[in-house]
N, C-alpha and C positions, 0 to 999 in steps of 0.2 A: 521581845520577839526575835530580835537579831541573835542574841546569845542562845536562846532555845533552839532556833533553826540551825545555828552553827553546830550545836551539840548533836542534833538529830542527823545532820548531814555528815558530820565526822564519824558517826557510828552507824551510818546507813548500811543495811545488809544487802541492798540491791539498788540498781539504778533508779527505779521509780521512786524509792524513798529519798534518794539523793536529789532527784529532780524536784520533788515536793518541798524539800527543805530549802533548796535554792529559791524557789518561788516565795517561800515565807521570808527568807532573807531579803528578797527584793521588796517585800511589803514593809519590813521593819526598817530598812535603810532610809527610805524617804521620810520617816518620822523623826529622824535624827538631824540630818544636815540642814534642811530648811529652818528648823527650830533654832539651831545654833547660830545661823547667820542672822535671823531676825532678832534673837536676844542680844547679840553683840551690837547690831545696828541701833537697837533701842537704848543701849547703855551709853552711847556717845552722841554728842551734838553733830550736826551735819558737817561742820568745818573740820572735825577730827575723825569722821567716820571712815574716810578713805585710808588713813594711816592705821586705824584699828583693824579694819578688814585686811589690810596688807600684812599686818603682824600675824593675823590668823592664817593668812595664806602662807606665810613663811613657816609657821608651825606645821601646817598641813604638808608643806613641801619636805620637811624633815622626815615625816612619816612616809611620804611618797618615795624619798630617796632610799630609806631603809627597807621599805616593803618588798621590792623585787628581790633584793639580796636575801632577806629573811625567808621570803616565799620560796626562792630557789633552794635554799638549804633544807627547809622543811619538806619540800616536794621530793628532794633526793631521798629523804628518810621514808616518807609516806605522804600521799596526797591527803590522807585524813587529818594530818597535823596542820595543814593549811587552814582547815575549817575549825578545828578544835582550839587553835590559838586565839580565836576571836572570843571565846567564852570568858576567860579571865579579864581580857581587855574591856569587854562590854560591861562586866560586873563592876569594875573599877570606875568606868565612866558613869554608870548609873548611880553609884554612891556619890561621886563628886557632884552630879547634877542635883541630887537631893540636898546636898549640903550648900551649894552655891546659888541655886536658882530659887527665887522666892515663889511660893505657891500662888496660883492665880486666884483672884477674888471670884465670888459667885457671879454668874452671868445672868442677866435679866431676860435675854432673848435666847431661844433655842436655836442651835445651829443644825442645819439640814445638809447632809452630804449629797452632792449632785451625783447620784449613782449612775443615772443614765448617761450623763456626760463622761463619767469615768470609764464606763464600758465602751462607749464609742471611741474615746481617745485610745484605749488599749487596743481595740480592733484596728484602728488606723495604724498604730505603730507596729503591732505584731504582723499585720498583713503586709506592710511595706518591707519589714525586715525578712519575713518568711519568703516573700517573693524574690527578693534579691539573693537570699541564700540558696534558692533553688537553681540559680545559674551555675552552681558548683558541681551539680550532679552530672552523671553521664547520660547521654541521649535524652536530654530534657526537652519535652514538648513545649512550644511557646505558651500554651495555655497554663502550664504549671507555674510559669513566671508571671504572666500577665493577669491570670485569674486572681491571685492574692493581692496584686497591686491594684486591680480594679476594685476589689472589695475595700481596700484601704482608702482609696480615693472617695468611694461612696460613703464610707464611715466618716471620713474627714469632713465632707460636705454636711452630713447629718449632724456632726458634732458642732460645727459652726452655727448651724441653724438652731440647735438646742441651746447653746450658750447665749444666744441673743435673746431667748425667751425665758431663761431660767431666772428664778427669784434670787438664788444664791449660787451663781455659776462657779463651776470648777475653775474656769479661766475667764476673767473679765475681758471680753473682746473689745468692749467700748474703751476700756482703759488702754489697751494696746493701740487702739486706733487713734486716740487723742493725746497720747504721751509718746513723743518721738523717742526720747531717751530710753523709756521702758521697752518699747518695741525694738529699738536698736540693740539694747543689751540682751534681750531675749533671743533674738536671731544670732547675735554674736556668740552667746553661750552655747547654742545648739551647734554652730559651726566649729567652735573650739572643741566641743565634746566629740565631734566627728573625727577631728585630727588627733585628739588626745587618745581616745579609746581605740580608734581604728588602727593607728600605728602601734598602740600597745599590744596588739596581736601580731603585727608584722615584725616588729623588732626582735622578739625572741626567736622566731623562725630563722631570721637572717643570722643571728649570732650562734645559735645552736647547730643548725643544719649546714650552713655554708661556711661559717668560721670555725666550726668544730669545738665550740665552748660547751662546758657542762652547764646544766641549768643554774647552779649556784654562781658560777663565774659570769654567766650571761646576766644574771640579776645585778651583779656588781658592775658589769660593763655598762649597764643602763643608768648608773648613778649620775653621769654627766648630764643626762636629760632632765633630771629633777634638781640637781644642786643649784642651778641658776635661780630657781624659785626661792630658795632659802634666802639668798642675798637680795634679789630684785623685788620680791613681793612687798616688803615694807617700803622700799624706795618707790615702787610704783604707786602705792597708796598715798604717799606724801606728794608725789607728782600729780596725782588726781586732785588732791586738796588744793593745789596751787593753780592748775590750768583746766581742770575738768577732764572728762573722759575721752574726748575725741582724739587729741594727740597721742596719748599712750596706746589707745586701741589701734589707731592706724599704724603706729610704729610696730606694735606687737604683731599684727597680721602681716605687715611687710617683712619682718624678720622671719616669721613662720613660713611665708611664701619662699623666701630665699633659702630656707633650710631644705626644701624639697629637691632642687637640683644638686645641692651638695651631698645630700644623702643618696640620691640616685647615682652620682658618680662614685661614692664610696661603696655602694652595693655592687657596681660593675667591676670595681677593682678588687673586691673581696678582701679588703684590708681594714682592720679596726682603726688604725691611725687615720685612714682616709674617711671613715665614718664619723669619727669623733667630732670634727668641726660641725657637721650637720646635727649631731645630737645636742651640742651646745646651743646652736642657733634655735633648734626646736624648743629647748628648755627656756631660752630667753623669751621667745615669742609667746609661748603659753603662759609664762609667768606674768607678762604684762597684760595679756588679754583676760585671763581668769581672775586676776586680782582686781582689775578695774571694773569688770562687768557688774559685780555686786553693788558697789556704791553708785554707779551710773543708774542702775535700776531703782535702788531704794531711795535715792535722793530726789527722784522725780515723781513720787507718788505719795499720797497721804499716809500718815503713820498707821492708821487703822487697816490699811491694805498691805502692809509690808510683809506680814506672814504669808499672804497669798503670793506676793511677788517672789519671796524666797522659794516657795514651793514651785512656782512656774519656772524659775531659773534652774532649780534642780531637775525638773522634768525635761526642760530643754536640753540640759547637759547630758542627762542619762538617755533620753530619747535620741538625741543627736549621736551619742556614743554608740547606741545599738545600730543605728543606721550606718554610721561610719564603719563599724566592724564589718557589717554585711557588704557595704559598698566597696571599701578598700580591699577586702579579701576577695570579692568578686573580680575586681580589676586585676589583682595579683594572680588569682587562679586562672582566669581566662587567658592572660598573657603567658603564664607559665605552661599550661597544657598545650597551647598552640605552638609555642616555641619548642617544647619537648617533642611533640609529634613531628615537627619539621626536621629537627636534628636527627631523629631516629630514621625517618623516611629517607633523608638525603645522605645519611652516613653509611658506614659499613656494617653496622649492627642490624641484626634481624629484627623485623617489626614484631612487636608484642601483641598478643591477643588481648581482648578486653579483660579477661580474667587475670592475665599476667600483669597488666597495668594496675588492676585493683590490688593485686598482691604486693607490687612494688610500692604503691601508695600506702598500704597498711604498714609495711616495714619502715617507710620514711616517717609516718606519723608516730610509730612506736619509738623511733629515735628521738622525737621531741622531748621525751621524758628522761632520757638517759644521756643524750648526746649521740652524734652520728659517728659510728665506728664501722668503716667499710668491711673490715674482716668479719664482722658479725652478720653480714648480709648473706642471703642465699647466693652462692657463687654464680648462679645463672643471671643474677641481677647486678652484680658488682660493676660490670662494665657500663651499665646504664646510669650509674651515679654521676659520671662526668657530664653527659648531656643534660641530666636532670639539674645538676648544680648550675650549669651555664644558663639554662632556661629559667631557673628560679631567680637568678640574679637580675635578669631582664624583667621578670615579674615584680620583684621588689622595687626596681627603678620606676616602673609604671605606677605602682601604688604611691611612691613618694611624690611623683609629679602630679598625681591626682590630688594629693594633699596641698600642693601649691595652688591648684585651681580653687580648692575650698577656701584657702587663706585669702586669695585675691577677691573672692566674693565677700568675705568678711571685711576686707579693707574698704571696698566700695560701700557696703552697708554702713560701716562706721562713719565714713566721710559724709554720707547722705543724711543719716538720721540723728547722730549724736551731737548734742550742743552743750554749752556750759550748763552746769546744774542750776536748777531754779532756786530763787532766794526764798527761804522759809518766811511765812507770815508770822503774825503775832502769836499764834497758837501752835507753831511748829509744823504747819502743813506747807508743803511746797507749792508756791504759786507757779502756775504755768506761764512761762515767758511768752511774749508775743511771737507768733509764727511757729510755736512748738507743736501745734496740733496738726494732724494729718487729715482731720475731718474736712 
């Protein structure tokens, strides 16, 4: 599904085809990651699971470090190449899965998909993300933001009620309620996804538009944010095997919180050397949190439910990521536009009309694909690039400080909920230690 959707997207003749292909990619992706985590977890005993998942995290970090650079080079040639490159990669992975993964035995019971729960969860996430994204428009009425958010809240309440009654729920709320580690890891995964994917949108804007990098160079400049994962992911897994998940999660979120002010200072100075320490701290924090979350979750639940737990973790990360993109970009956009209007209104430049602001915005957005070159702008807008750059620097700083707030929430959640992993019983199921239930 992922390979086919990538091929259709790469060859799409129009935007509607591209949009449908991206939706299909989004449906194929969740069938891959949760399965890989569950398979790896089942292949190792609990006392070695953290190290194994850490090694997997390190391998994923290598791809994460190469991805932005390769993506930047491909995007310079054609955006279609960014999608088409997935096809041979997915084919190779499919072949390796057929060779390495044993076939499942016949099932005696039929599995029923919780379609109503799936629809309600989708409406919840889409409504929330859509409502937040509406804050970026011009002359947005309050109902355009609050309406979708209200729909999301109503759908979320209905989802919770549905999951409590479902025979085979999409997400076992009772297990979340009674297993502190599972709940803590799920919340932690969502918060980490917010920081990871939210800043994944902000970083390229800063590097390309404010620091004048090309897309390919910007991808290379982001490598320090992922390189710490290569080294630290296996170490974090072994750290978990020794002490459990609470210390590495708290340290990880603490480092991630510290990255926010450092990145904010670097954005205001508009210097890559000033941004580099923040990128390293950001990578260290995410390496610890994302590596440890999986074993914290999987070691606290019965083996029969680990597939569901992997899926819930992936949903938390991707859902949190979608919310993080909308939220952090909304913070950036609101701060940026407010600061830009203040600078133009108080400075010697003539105020722009709404249509001129829209044209300036379109020119800046086009520069995201090629790099910002003032000489290529309409001469009428060239003088406005200076206040736009100053305003955007403050916007980036605001988004980075918002990430600090997210990380501090994660630190508190980890300290409150996460405990030492339970001891497996005679048949390999984790016994719940005393005091672990929230019920």
